[in-house]
C-alpha positions in Angstrom: 28.5 -10.1 -23.6 24.8 -9.6 -24.5 23.8 -13.0 -23.2 25.5 -12.3 -19.9 23.6 -9.0 -19.5 20.4 -10.6 -20.5 20.7 -13.1 -17.6 20.7 -10.3 -15.0 17.8 -8.3 -13.6 18.8 -5.0 -11.8 16.5 -4.3 -8.9 16.5 -1.0 -7.0 15.2 -0.7 -3.4 14.5 2.7 -2.0 14.4 3.3 1.8 11.4 4.8 3.7 10.1 7.8 1.8 9.3 10.6 4.2 6.8 13.3 3.3 7.2 15.7 0.4 11.0 16.1 0.8 11.2 12.3 0.3 8.9 12.4 -2.7 10.9 15.3 -4.2 14.1 13.3 -3.8 12.6 10.4 -5.5 11.4 12.5 -8.4 14.8 14.0 -8.8 17.1 11.0 -8.4 15.1 7.9 -9.3 15.2 8.6 -13.1 19.0 9.2 -12.8 19.5 6.1 -10.7 17.5 4.0 -13.1 19.6 5.2 -16.0 22.9 4.9 -14.2 22.4 1.3 -13.0 20.1 0.0 -15.8 17.3 -0.6 -13.3 14.6 -3.0 -14.5 12.4 -2.9 -11.3 12.1 -0.6 -8.4 10.6 -1.2 -4.9 10.2 1.6 -2.3 8.7 1.7 1.2 6.1 4.4 1.1 4.3 4.2 4.4 5.5 7.7 5.5 5.2 9.3 2.1 2.0 11.3 2.8 2.8 14.0 5.4 5.1 11.5 7.2 2.3 9.2 8.2 0.6 6.8 5.7 -0.2 6.9 2.1 -2.9 8.5 -0.1 -3.9 7.6 -3.7 -2.4 10.8 -5.0 1.0 10.2 -3.3 1.1 6.6 -4.5 0.4 7.7 -8.1 3.0 10.4 -7.8 5.6 7.8 -6.9 4.5 5.4 -9.6 4.9 8.3 -12.0 8.5 8.8 -10.9 9.3 5.2 -11.8 8.5 3.2 -8.6 7.0 -0.2 -9.6 5.8 -1.5 -6.1 5.3 0.3 -2.8 5.7 -1.7 0.5 4.7 -0.4 3.9 4.5 -1.1 7.6 2.7 0.0 10.8 1.6 3.3 9.3 -0.2 1.9 6.3 -3.7 2.5 7.7 -3.0 6.0 9.1 -5.0 7.6 6.2 -8.5 6.1 6.5 -9.5 7.0 2.9 -6.6 4.9 1.6 -7.9 1.6 3.0 -10.4 0.9 0.1 -7.6 1.6 -2.4 -5.5 -1.1 -0.8 -8.2 -3.7 -1.7 -8.1 -2.7 -5.4 -4.3 -2.5 -6.1 -1.6 -5.0 -6.7 1.1 -2.3 -6.5 0.8 -1.3 -2.8 1.4 -3.9 -0.1 0.6 -4.0 3.6 2.4 -6.5 5.9 1.2 -10.0 5.1 1.1 -10.9 8.7 -1.6 -8.4 9.5 -4.9 -10.2 10.2 -6.4 -11.7 7.0 -9.5 -9.4 7.3 -7.3 -6.3 7.1 -7.6 -4.3 3.9 -5.0 -5.0 1.2 -2.6 -7.7 0.4 0.8 -8.8 1.6 2.3 -10.2 -1.6 2.2 -9.4 -5.3 3.8 -10.7 -8.6 4.7 -8.2 -11.3 5.7 -9.0 -14.9 9.1 -7.4 -15.8 10.1 -7.9 -19.4 10.3 -11.7 -19.8 10.3 -12.6 -16.1 8.1 -12.2 -13.0 9.1 -10.6 -9.7 7.4 -11.5 -6.5 7.3 -9.1 -3.6 6.5 -9.9 0.0 5.9 -7.4 2.9 6.2 -8.6 6.5 6.3 -6.8 9.9 8.3 -7.7 12.9 6.9 -8.3 16.4 9.7 -7.1 18.6 8.8 -3.5 19.9 6.1 -3.4 17.2 2.3 -3.6 17.1 0.9 -7.1 17.7 0.7 -9.1 14.4 0.9 -12.8 13.4 4.2 -14.7 13.3 6.3 -13.3 10.4 8.1 -16.6 10.1 5.0 -18.8 9.7 3.1 -16.3 7.5 6.3 -15.6 5.5 6.8 -19.3 5.0 3.4 -19.7 3.4 3.7 -16.6 1.3 7.2 -17.5 0.0 6.0 -21.1 -0.9 3.2 -19.6 -2.9 5.4 -17.2 -4.8 8.1 -19.8 -5.4 5.5 -21.7 -7.4 5.3 -18.7 -9.7 8.8 -17.2 -9.9 12.4 -17.7 -8.5 12.8 -13.9 -8.1 11.3 -12.8 -4.8 12.0 -9.7 -2.8 11.1 -9.3 0.9 10.7 -6.0 2.9 10.9 -6.7 6.6 9.5 -3.7 8.4 10.9 -4.2 11.9 12.6 -2.5 14.8 15.0 -5.2 16.0 18.1 -5.9 13.9 18.2 -9.5 15.1 14.6 -10.2 13.9 15.4 -8.8 10.5 18.6 -10.8 10.2 16.9 -14.0 11.5 14.2 -13.8 8.9 16.8 -13.2 6.2 18.8 -16.2 7.3 15.6 -18.3 7.5 14.9 -17.6 3.8 18.5 -17.6 2.6 18.6 -19.2 -0.9 14.8 -18.9 -1.4 14.6 -15.1 -1.8 16.6 -12.9 -4.1 16.6 -9.9 -1.7 15.7 -9.3 1.9 15.9 -5.6 3.0 14.9 -4.0 6.3 12.9 -0.8 6.8 11.4 1.2 9.7 14.3 2.7 11.6 15.0 5.3 8.9 18.8 4.8 9.6 20.8 3.0 6.9 23.1 0.2 8.0 26.4 -0.6 6.4 26.0 -4.4 6.4 25.0 -5.1 2.8 26.0 -8.6 1.8 25.1 -11.7 -0.1 24.4 -14.7 2.2 26.0 -18.1 1.4 23.0 -19.5 -0.5 22.5 -16.4 -2.7 20.2 -13.9 -0.9 21.2 -10.2 -0.8 20.6 -8.6 2.5 20.8 -5.3 4.3 19.4 -4.7 7.9 18.0 -1.3 7.0 18.0 0.3 3.6 17.6 3.7 5.2 15.5 6.8 4.6 14.7 9.0 1.6 13.7 12.4 3.0 14.9 15.2 5.3 18.4 15.0 6.7 17.7 17.3 9.6 15.4 16.6 12.5 14.9 13.2 14.1 14.3 10.4 11.5 12.7 13.0 9.2 10.5 14.8 11.9 10.9 18.2 13.5 13.3 17.9 16.4 11.3 19.9 19.1 8.2 17.7 19.5 10.3 14.6 19.4 12.5 15.8 22.3 9.4 17.0 24.2 7.9 13.5 24.0 11.1 12.0 25.4 11.6 14.6 28.1 8.0 15.1 29.2 6.2 11.9 28.1 3.5 14.2 26.5 2.4 13.2 23.1 2.7 16.0 20.6 1.9 15.9 16.9 5.0 15.3 14.8 5.6 17.0 11.5 8.0 16.4 8.6 11.0 18.7 8.4 10.4 20.9 5.3 13.6 22.9 5.1 17.3 22.1 4.8 19.0 19.2 3.1 17.5 15.8 2.0 18.9 12.4 1.3 18.3 9.4 -1.0 18.9 6.0 0.5 18.6 2.6 -1.2 20.5 -0.3 -2.8 20.9 -1.9 -6.1 21.0 -5.7 -6.5 21.9 -7.7 -9.6 19.8 -10.8 -9.7 20.1 -13.9 -12.0 16.9 -14.1 -14.0 16.9 -17.9 -14.1 17.9 -18.8 -10.6 16.8 -15.8 -8.6 20.2 -15.7 -6.8 21.8 -12.3 -6.1 25.0 -11.7 -8.0 26.0 -8.3 -6.6 24.8 -5.7 -4.2 25.6 -2.0 -3.9 24.3 0.3 -1.1 23.3 3.9 -2.2 23.5 6.8 0.2 23.3 10.3 -1.3 23.2 13.2 1.1 23.3 17.0 1.0 20.5 17.3 -1.6 19.2 20.8 -1.9 
């Protein structure tokens, strides 16, 4: 029995963390989740963790202190100007790899976990998203580089279109351990393991306020849709919160996913 357990690596993915309610949910439930599922490694998307837009050094360190190992991001990663220099000096916060090469930060990392190494890649889609390089071509080069270092690789696809996320996952089926989507803040119920061994979910969901519109106060969002005027959005601070993610059991030797479980905890006070 011990040899079977030793062959597995349990990886937790946490959906987009939104503002202080999201950080509070992580602080409260990440330690419990790590214990319940025997988590060895935790990845979270943190691009909305600081006031709903971007990251700061203090919020990143707060999440690391809660048990997050690597933070991925997306189109809001540069919203806090003071954070840009931090990105050049860390291996634990990623920006999309298909941003221009001159952009601050890095799109991949490799982290030692016990007796194995885990590679993490961050890509951003191009459909209904800011203009970036081809995620398929950039992803291909990044994955090839990581495969030379480890068979265990996790990809965050920060994208709007379901089809683009799924196409990237199919493109890398059998080469990546996990492909998870972020950005919409709405968890999908399509967790699965593809034929060649890659665990997948179109969107891992949101960790943050349940009320409002994808974590933001309702009024200004409706005003933008009904008047076309751009008002400043703010994170919902009252009411209930939620914790969204998934746990994947990965074979340490082959990097193939062995099981996947979606996590959706709502009604958190």
